[in-house]
N, C-alpha and C positions, 0 to 999 in steps of 0.2 A: 780485485776480484776472489771473493773466496769458491772454494770447491766444496759443493753441495754431493755427498755421495749416498745410494741407498743400497743396504746389504741386505739380498734375501735369504731366508732360511737364518735369519739373526739368532733363533732361539737352540741351532743345532751347535756341536762341537765345531765345527768350521765357522761357521758363521759369528757366533760368539769372538771367537779368537780373531776374527778378521775385525770384528768392533771395537776390540778391545786393545790390539794392535793401532788402529787408527786414532782412537781417543787418547793412547798414551803417546804416540810418534809424531801426529800430527795436529797439532791442536789448534790450528788455523781452518781444521776444515770439520765441515759440521758432516754428521754421520748420523744416519736414522736406519734402525734393524726393522726390518720387516719378517713378520711370521704369519703362520696362518693356525697351526692346530695348538701351538703352545705360546701364544703371544700372552704377555703378559708383563708389567712394567713398563720401560721406557719404548718396548718394541709396538709398533702398527701393527694391525690385524688386516692384513689386505688380501686380495685373491686376486693373483698375478696371473693370473689366467684369463681374468676379464679386463679388456681393451678399456674399458671405461674407469674403473678404480684405478688403472695405472696413469693413464692420461689426467684425471686429477692427482693423483701423487707428484707426478713429475712438474707438473702445475705449482702446485701449493708449495714444492720444497725447493722449488728451480733446478733441478738436478742436473749434474753435469758428467757423474759418474757412477754405474749399477757395478756391483760385485756379485754375480750369483754363487750362492752356497746354499742354495734350497736340494734338499734331496727325495725323491720318491720312494715312499714304503711298498707300493703294490707295483708287481711287474707289469700288470695290464694297464698301468697307468702312463706307464715310461713312454709305449709307443703315441698315446694318445695325447697327453699332457705336456711334455717336454717339448716337442715340436711347437706346440701353440705357444706356452710360456716366452721361449726364445723370440720368436716372431712378437710376441706383444711386445716385450722388454726394446728388443733391437726397435722397432720402428719408433722408438721415443727417444733414442741415444742420438 
């Protein structure tokens, strides 16, 4: 059984490094990077605060693991969005 991993925040410094490490050191793993504001190339633009989007993503990729590397740039968003994101992602793991 293959391992299918999604990496949130894959356009950022940490997310890019995590994706690169998985691709270089775990060739049997399937990795899909997610981004929002800087989604380009092989990264998918996904709103991880949207339950429907996350559900569809998990179904499509048969996700077995999620590595959370996304960051919040605005302090006001930390309290409202972070808890919501964690609740949405954890629901599908």
